[in-house]
C-alpha positions in Angstrom: -104.6 173.8 -142.7 -104.3 176.7 -140.3 -107.2 176.9 -137.8 -108.2 180.4 -136.8 -108.8 181.2 -133.2 -112.1 182.8 -133.9 -113.3 179.5 -135.5 -112.3 177.6 -132.4 -114.1 180.1 -130.3 -117.2 179.9 -132.5 -117.2 176.1 -132.2 -116.7 176.2 -128.4 -119.7 178.6 -128.1 -121.8 176.4 -130.3 -121.0 173.1 -128.5 -119.8 174.0 -125.0 -116.8 171.7 -125.5 -113.3 172.8 -124.4 -111.0 174.9 -126.6 -108.4 172.2 -127.3 -111.0 169.6 -128.2 -112.7 172.1 -130.5 -109.3 172.9 -132.2 -108.6 169.2 -132.7 -112.0 168.6 -134.2 -111.6 171.5 -136.6 -108.2 170.2 -137.6 -109.6 166.7 -138.2 -112.5 168.2 -140.2 -110.2 170.4 -142.3 -111.9 173.5 -141.0 -115.5 172.3 -141.9 -117.6 173.6 -139.1 -120.5 171.2 -139.4 -118.2 168.2 -139.7 -116.3 169.4 -136.6 -119.6 169.4 -134.7 -120.3 165.9 -135.8 -116.8 164.8 -134.8 -117.4 166.3 -131.3 -120.8 164.6 -131.1 -119.1 161.3 -132.0 -116.5 161.8 -129.4 -119.3 162.5 -126.9 -121.0 159.2 -127.9 -117.7 157.4 -127.3 -117.3 159.0 -123.9 -120.8 158.0 -123.0 -120.2 154.4 -124.0 -117.0 154.3 -122.0 -118.8 155.6 -118.9 -122.1 153.7 -119.3 -121.3 151.4 -116.4 -120.3 154.2 -114.1 -122.4 155.0 -111.1 -124.1 158.4 -111.6 -125.4 158.8 -108.0 -125.0 162.6 -107.7 -127.0 165.2 -109.5 -130.1 167.3 -108.8 -133.9 167.1 -108.3 -135.6 169.5 -110.7 -139.2 170.6 -111.1 -141.3 172.6 -113.6 -145.0 173.7 -113.5 -147.4 175.1 -116.1 -148.3 178.7 -115.9 -151.8 177.9 -114.6 -150.5 175.6 -111.9 -152.4 172.6 -113.3 -149.5 170.3 -114.2 -146.1 169.8 -112.7 -143.1 167.5 -113.4 -140.4 166.3 -111.0 -137.3 164.6 -112.2 -134.0 163.3 -111.0 -131.1 164.1 -113.3 -127.8 162.4 -112.4 -124.1 163.1 -112.6 -121.1 161.1 -111.2 -119.9 163.8 -108.9 -121.3 166.6 -106.7 -118.8 168.9 -108.3 -120.5 168.5 -111.7 -124.0 168.7 -110.1 -123.2 172.2 -108.9 -121.8 173.2 -112.3 -123.9 176.0 -113.9 -123.9 174.1 -117.3 -125.3 171.0 -115.6 -127.9 172.9 -113.6 -129.2 174.7 -116.7 -129.3 171.4 -118.6 -131.2 169.6 -115.8 -133.7 172.4 -115.7 -134.1 172.2 -119.5 -134.9 168.5 -119.1 -137.7 169.3 -116.6 -139.1 172.0 -118.9 -139.1 169.6 -121.9 -140.7 166.8 -119.9 -143.5 169.1 -118.8 -144.1 170.2 -122.4 -144.1 166.7 -123.9 -145.5 164.7 -121.0 -144.1 161.3 -122.2 -145.5 158.0 -120.9 -142.2 156.7 -119.4 -138.5 157.1 -119.4 -137.9 155.2 -122.6 -140.4 157.3 -124.4 -138.9 160.4 -122.9 -135.4 159.6 -124.2 -136.7 158.9 -127.7 -139.4 161.6 -128.0 -138.6 164.6 -125.8 -136.6 167.2 -127.6 -133.7 169.2 -126.0 -132.4 171.9 -128.4 -133.8 170.1 -131.4 -132.5 166.6 -130.6 -133.9 163.6 -128.7 -133.2 163.6 -125.0 -131.2 160.4 -125.3 -128.8 162.1 -127.7 -128.7 165.3 -125.6 -127.6 163.2 -122.6 -124.9 161.6 -124.7 -123.7 164.9 -126.0 -123.6 166.4 -122.5 -121.7 163.4 -121.2 -119.1 164.2 -123.9 -118.9 167.8 -123.0 -118.7 167.4 -119.2 -116.6 164.2 -119.3 -118.7 162.1 -116.9 -122.0 160.1 -117.1 -125.1 162.3 -117.2 -128.5 160.6 -117.1 -132.1 160.9 -116.1 -133.0 158.3 -113.5 -136.8 159.0 -113.1 -139.5 161.5 -113.5 -143.2 161.8 -112.6 -145.9 164.0 -114.0 -148.5 165.3 -111.5 -151.7 166.7 -113.0 -154.3 168.4 -110.8 -158.0 167.5 -110.9 -160.4 170.1 -112.2 -160.3 173.1 -109.9 -157.1 171.9 -108.2 -153.6 173.1 -108.3 -150.0 171.7 -108.1 -147.3 173.2 -106.0 -143.6 172.4 -106.3 -140.8 172.8 -103.8 -137.0 172.2 -104.1 -135.1 172.0 -100.9 -131.9 174.1 -100.8 -129.1 172.1 -102.5 -131.5 170.5 -105.0 -131.0 167.0 -103.5 -134.7 166.8 -102.5 -137.9 168.0 -104.1 -141.7 167.6 -103.6 -144.7 168.2 -105.8 -148.2 168.3 -104.1 -151.6 168.2 -105.6 -154.1 170.4 -103.8 -157.9 171.1 -104.0 -160.0 173.6 -102.2 -161.3 177.2 -102.2 -158.5 178.8 -100.2 -154.9 179.8 -100.9 -153.7 176.6 -102.4 -150.3 178.0 -103.2 -149.4 178.9 -99.6 -150.9 175.8 -98.1 -149.3 173.6 -100.8 -145.9 175.0 -100.1 -146.2 174.4 -96.4 -147.3 170.8 -97.1 -144.5 170.3 -99.6 -141.9 171.5 -97.1 -143.5 169.2 -94.4 -143.2 166.2 -96.8 -139.6 167.2 -97.5 -138.7 167.4 -93.9 -140.6 164.5 -92.4 -140.6 161.9 -95.2 -144.1 160.5 -94.7 -145.0 157.2 -96.4 -148.5 158.4 -97.6 -150.7 161.4 -97.8 -153.6 159.8 -95.9 -154.1 156.6 -94.0 -156.2 155.2 -96.9 -153.0 155.5 -99.0 -151.0 153.3 -96.7 -150.5 149.9 -98.4 -152.5 147.1 -96.8 -149.4 144.9 -96.3 -147.7 147.7 -94.4 -150.8 148.0 -92.1 -150.9 144.3 -91.6 -147.2 144.2 -90.7 -147.6 147.1 -88.2 -150.6 145.3 -86.6 -148.6 142.1 -86.2 -145.7 144.0 -84.7 -148.2 145.6 -82.2 -149.6 142.2 -81.3 -146.2 140.6 -80.8 -145.0 143.5 -78.6 -148.1 143.3 -76.5 -147.8 139.5 -76.2 -144.2 139.8 -75.2 -145.3 142.2 -72.4 -147.7 139.6 -71.1 -150.9 141.2 -72.2 -154.0 139.0 -72.4 -154.8 137.4 -75.8 -158.3 138.9 -75.7 -157.0 142.5 -75.9 -154.1 142.0 -78.3 -156.1 143.1 -81.4 -157.2 146.3 -79.6 -153.7 147.1 -78.5 -152.4 146.4 -82.1 -155.0 148.9 -83.5 -153.9 151.5 -81.0 -150.3 151.1 -82.1 -151.3 151.2 -85.8 -153.0 154.5 -85.0 -149.8 155.9 -83.5 -148.0 154.7 -86.6 -150.3 156.7 -88.8 -149.8 159.8 -86.7 -146.0 159.5 -87.2 -146.0 158.5 -90.9 -149.1 159.8 -92.6 -148.6 163.3 -93.9 -152.0 164.9 -92.9 -151.9 163.3 -89.4 -148.4 164.5 -88.6 -147.9 167.5 -86.3 -147.4 170.5 -88.5 -143.7 171.5 -88.3 -144.4 175.2 -88.2 -147.0 174.8 -85.4 -146.9 171.5 -83.6 -150.1 172.4 -81.7 -152.0 171.4 -84.8 -151.8 168.6 -87.4 -151.2 169.2 -91.1 -154.9 168.4 -91.7 -156.0 171.0 -89.3 -153.6 173.6 -90.9 -155.1 172.7 -94.3 -158.7 173.1 -93.1 -157.7 176.6 -91.8 -156.6 177.4 -95.4 -159.7 175.9 -97.0 -157.4 173.4 -98.7 -157.2 169.6 -99.1 -154.2 167.5 -99.9 -154.8 164.9 -102.7 -151.3 163.4 -103.1 -147.7 164.2 -103.0 -144.6 163.0 -104.9 -141.2 163.2 -103.0 -137.9 162.6 -104.8 -134.7 162.4 -102.8 -131.5 162.1 -104.7 -130.7 158.3 -105.1 -133.9 157.4 -103.2 
């Protein structure tokens, strides 16, 4: 049967699939619009299966926060190429995933793909459909939900290019939004390993102490003072790698902790996602 151009256009607008693929689907479906959509969806599933083993290492970091600033989500949505990652359709789709994750707050990635709804369908199906539309593997690698304690606030930051993002949880009586953004930008730039020294894993501390001892021993320092030297080196490690102890990038005359005190704010934790990290 003859397929009208306006029907092809209507199907393209409804699915986002290219004109030729839409026309072929309508021909195969004998002009049945709903059947054509199902044919395109099946095609998308086949494309997804064919590309399941492809490396989707490009993409974007996306965030979303509730209106009251009490909960945020940060997610990594992947594509195979940077070209697709900069595509408006992919960017909008990635943001819709962040918004849906924030609304549903699933327990883990498996639950998210089965339960989170994107335009009325499970996230897993939406990823399959988008893979079919775009023609390369689209996936969600990870996400994390950050919920502020009572009286606290969450602040999100996406570095230009969307390859890096941070969410921080703040408490205090001052301007948590301004202080939180400064801390998030610091975390993005300096890649600290922990918010405070208490958050540094014990095995990391033990390793740094041992490195300090061995360095001092190699320099011929007396055994009696090796532990003291090692503690000093650990303290310097904290200043370099613990967020609140780092020099504040906007004003290196003070630490991040000193900046926060000036704002009446305290950092509780941060989550930093770098693409592929």
